[in-house]
N, C-alpha and C positions, 0 to 999 in steps of 0.2 A: 593537578590530580591526576592519578593514574585509574583508569576507568577500563574494565573487560566488558565487553560487549557479547552477548551471546545471543544468536539469530539464525534462522534460516538463511542460506546464501543464494537464493533463488529469486526469481523473477516477481515473486509475489509481494504485495504491497507490505507487509510486515518486515520482509529482507530489505526491501528497497528504503523505507522508512529508518530501520535501525543503521544501514549502512551510510545513508546521508546525514544522520545524525552524528555518527562518528567521524565522519569526515569534516563536519562543521566543528565539533567540538576539538578535533586536532588543528584545525585552523585558529581556534582559540587558545592554542597553546596546553591542551590537555593530552596526556600519552594515552593513547586508546590502543588496546588490543582485543582485536575480534578473534573469537573462538568458535568456529565451527567446523563442517566436516569437509567443506571447500571454500575457495576464495569468491567472497561475495560478489555478483555479476557486475554490480556498478562501483566494485572497489579498485582502484589503481593505486597501488604502493608506492606512490611518488611523493609521499610526505613522511618527512624524518619523526614525526609524532604517530604514525599508524604502523601497527605490527599486526601479523596474521598468523596464528596458531592453529594449524591443522587438527582435528581429532580423528584419530586412526582407530577403526574398531578392528582389532584381528578375528579372522576367521576360524571358528573353531567348530567341527562338527558336533559338538556336546549340544551347542545351541541351535535350535530350531529358527529363532530370530536372535540375531547378533544383538549383544546389549549396549546399543548406543549411550541410554543415560549413564551407565556405569562408566564408559570411555570417557564422556563428557564432564561428568563431575570430578573424575581424577585429573583431565586436564586443565580444569579450572583450579584444582587444588595446587598442581606443578606452576601454572602461570602466576599465580598469586604470590606463590612462596620466591619464584626465580625472580619477578619483577617487582615485588612488593607492591601490588595491587590494592588501592584504596576503597573501590566500591565496583561490586558487579551489577551491571544492567541487563537483564534478560528479555527477549521480546518474545512472546508466545509464551502461554501458561504451561502446556503439554509439549515437548519433555523438558522444557529449559527451566522453569522455574523449579519444578520438583528436582532436578538435577544440581541447580543451583543451591537448593535446601540440603541435599547431602553434601556438597562441596563444603557449605557453611559449617556443617557439624564435624566433618574430618577436619577442618581446618581450627575449629573451636578446641579440639580435642589435643591440637599441638598450641593452643595458646593464642591463637591468631582469631580475632572478629573481625569479620567482613561482611559489611552491611549490603542487603539486596534489595534493588528496586525491579518491579515486574511491570512491564508493560502489556497491557491486553490490547489485541488487535482486531479480535472479531471471531472468526471461526473456531479459535481455541476456547471461544466462550458457548458460541451460540450454535456449534456443530460438533466437533470434535469433544470438548470439555464436557459438553451436556450429555454425551451418551453415558448410558448406567455403568460402562466398564471403567470410566476414567473420571465420572462426577466427584466421588470421594476425594481421589488426588488432586484434582483441579482445586476444590474446596480448602483443602490442607494446603495445597503450595501458595495459595493467594493469601491465605491468614499467616503463613510462616513467612512471609515477604514483609521487609521493613517498611516498603513504602510500595503502592500499585497506583498506576496511572490507568487511564483508558483514552483510546483515541477520540472519542464522542460522549456526548451525554446521554446518547440512545443507548451506548453499549454499557456505559455505567448502571444505567437503569436495567438493563438486561441481566446483568450480572448479579445485582442484588434479588431478581425475581427466582433466578435460576440456580443460585448458590447458597449455602450457609457460609456467608463470609461477615467477619465482624469489622474487615478493614475499612478505612476510609478510603475511597477512591477518587484521587484527584485527575480531573478533566484535562489533559493536555492535547490538542488538536494535532494532527499531522500538519507538516509545514512543506513550503516550496520555496525553491530560490527564484530571485526576478530572473525572469528569462528575457527582459529586454535588451541585453548584449548578446543574445543568439542572433545570427545572421537573419534579415529578414529574407522571405522567400524570392527567389529568382526565378522571374516569370518563364524563363528559357527551361529552368529545371522544373517547372509547377507542370508545364506543357506536356512533360514526359507521362504525366499521369492523366492530366484533364484537359480538355479544351477550354479556351478562355471565357465562356460563356457558361460553363459547367461548375457548378458548387461540389465542394470537396467534403464529404461527408464520412468520417471515421469512428471507429470503434476499437478499443484496446482493453485486453482481458486476458485472464488464463481459459477461456473457452469453456468452462465449466456451465452445468446445469442452471446453477444459481443465477447465471450472467444472463440468460434468456436469450442466448445466441440468434436463435430462430426469430425473435421478435425483432433486432435489430436489423434481418434482412427484410422484414415484412415492413418495418418502419420506411427503411431506405427504397424498397419497391413503391411505397406509395408516394414518397417523395419525387421521385424520378419521373412519374407518370404526368407531375404537374409543372416541373421544372428539371432541366438538363442537370445531371448529377453523376458523380463517381463515388463508390464507397470503398474506402480503406480498412480492411478488417487485419488488424495487428495483435499477433498472439497465437497460441496454440492450445489444444486440450481436446477434450473427448468429445466436444458439441462442434468441433472444426466440420467434420465428415457431414454431419446432417445438415449444417449451413452451405456448404458446398452442393449438395444435392439439392437443396431448396432455390439456390440462385439457379441450377440448371432447370428445374422446374418452371421456374417464372421467366427464362428466358432471357436473363439478365447477365450471362458470364462476362459479356464484354464491358461491363458498366463496374465491376467488382473486382478487386485486386486482395488475394491474401496472401500477406508479406510474411505469416510464422513470426516466432520470436525475434524481436528486433533491438536492437541497442541505439537506433537511430529515431527513437520515438519523438523528441523534440523536433527533429528535422521534418518528419511527417507531419506532426500538428501544427507546424509553422505554415503549413500550405492548407490546411484544412478550416473549413467555414462553420462547420458544426460537429458537435461530438454528441454521439449517442450511448446511454447508459440505462437501459430499462430493467437494471436488476431484482430480482426476487428479494435481494436484501444487498446492503453494505452497511459496514459498520460505520464506515466514513465517506469513502468514496475519493480515494487518492487520484485515480485517474481523471475524475471530473476536475479536481484541482489543477492537475497538470494541464488539462486543456484549457480551463480558463487561463492560466498564468502565461499560455502561448496565444491568449487572445481568442479564444475558442468558446463560444457559447454552449450551453449543455441542455441537451434535452434527456431528463433523466426519469426515473421512478419516483414516487413520492414515500420512502421506506426507508428505516433505519436511520443511520447520521447524515444521508443525502441531504435534507432540509437544512442541515447545519450548514451544507457546504453551497448547495446552488439555492439561489433565491429566485423566486417567483416574479418574472418580470423583470429581474434585472440581469441576472449573469445566464438566464434562460428560462424553461418552464419546467414544472414536475407534474406528473400525471400519476394515476393509479396503476398498481402492478397490472400488465396485460392490457392496458388500455392503448393498443396500436393506434386505432384511429384518434385519439385525440391527441397522440404524440405526434402523428404525422401533420395534423392540423397545427400545432403549436411550433413545429419544424417549418411549415409553410409560411407561418407569421413571420419568423425570424429571416427567412430567406428570400421572401417576396420582392424584395428590392434593394439596391446597394446601402442605399442610405439606413435602412433599418437594420441590414446586418451590421454594418460598422459600428452604429449605436451599441448593438448586444456585444459585439467584440470588445468595444471599449470599457464597457460596463462590466463584462465579465473579467478583465485584466484587472480594473481598479479593485473589485470585489477581492479577487485573489491575493490582494497584497495584505488582506487581514490574516493570513496565514504565512507570512513572511520568516525566514529564518532568523530575522532580527527579534522579531516578536516572540517567538516560540522558544526555540532554543534555551534562553535564559530562564524559562519555566523548568525547564530540566535540570539546569545548574542549581537552580534553587532548591528542589527536590533532593540532589545530591548533597547540597550543603547541609540540609535539614536531617538526611541519614546519616552523615559522617559526625555531626553534633551529636544525634542521639547515641551514637556508638561509640563516645568517647568513655 
């Protein structure tokens, strides 16, 4: 099957999932064509079944904002015609599903029928898509898709509540590769970040307000008062400066490392003992799943799709949004001794297998086959 994937190429969860899905589909002998404005950060073009097509938006002084949707839809049409694409899979409703619909109509005018699958990831529904300026277009794009999937049951519920959609939404959770083949942490390398008696606590995100970055620092501060620890902050965004200021205010600069954006997340997680994700909301919680796959238990908020990923008392603990004290206490329950920590690490890893590539990717293939069958 020849599949075109449209996604954001950045560090965000939707782009990561779309890229990893495309790579896995290519490994399963599908021909995959990525269409976006730059090469996805996790995409290495070392597979004969993977192709990348850059969307170029010419600068015209006539436009106050350059028309990316128009350039994208035109690129989709050109790619479909040149390579004989069978199916289009767009990730994120705005602007990708809307551009996909325009491409479908242009192709139909030339006698080419192109089925489109739209995957909803979260903020395209709960934040961007729910804005009054975009809501009508999002509803239209969802309804014009041949098949629609969402990454969690909670996101499916939110979509039905927020939008006038008539489409059936199929829940296909995010997936993770087995990390057991990643090299185990080397004690000498670990010592570059922390002393042997110190626990390593980690947070990975885009450092936006919804991630409650200051709560991450406060939770860690409570942990380190009771047990020697270091905090690894991975990512970048608007809340980073405030977090750095709070670290200085608390006098724990020597216990916190800000890495910025990194392509070595798995390596950092391999050294970690606990993962913090106290977000205001998460449509799924891919960062938590990646931690669990690296044998790292999770302390998270009990919101959005997180309860579908992080199981209370098994892979970690969940607390209500903003319950810093409760998260500190639960973190200390996990970290209190080596035996308990080892048990939670083992349980987190075992639970992550529920979201394995082998279990999830065939669900997408089944959707593709239904879309192609309907399109005959």
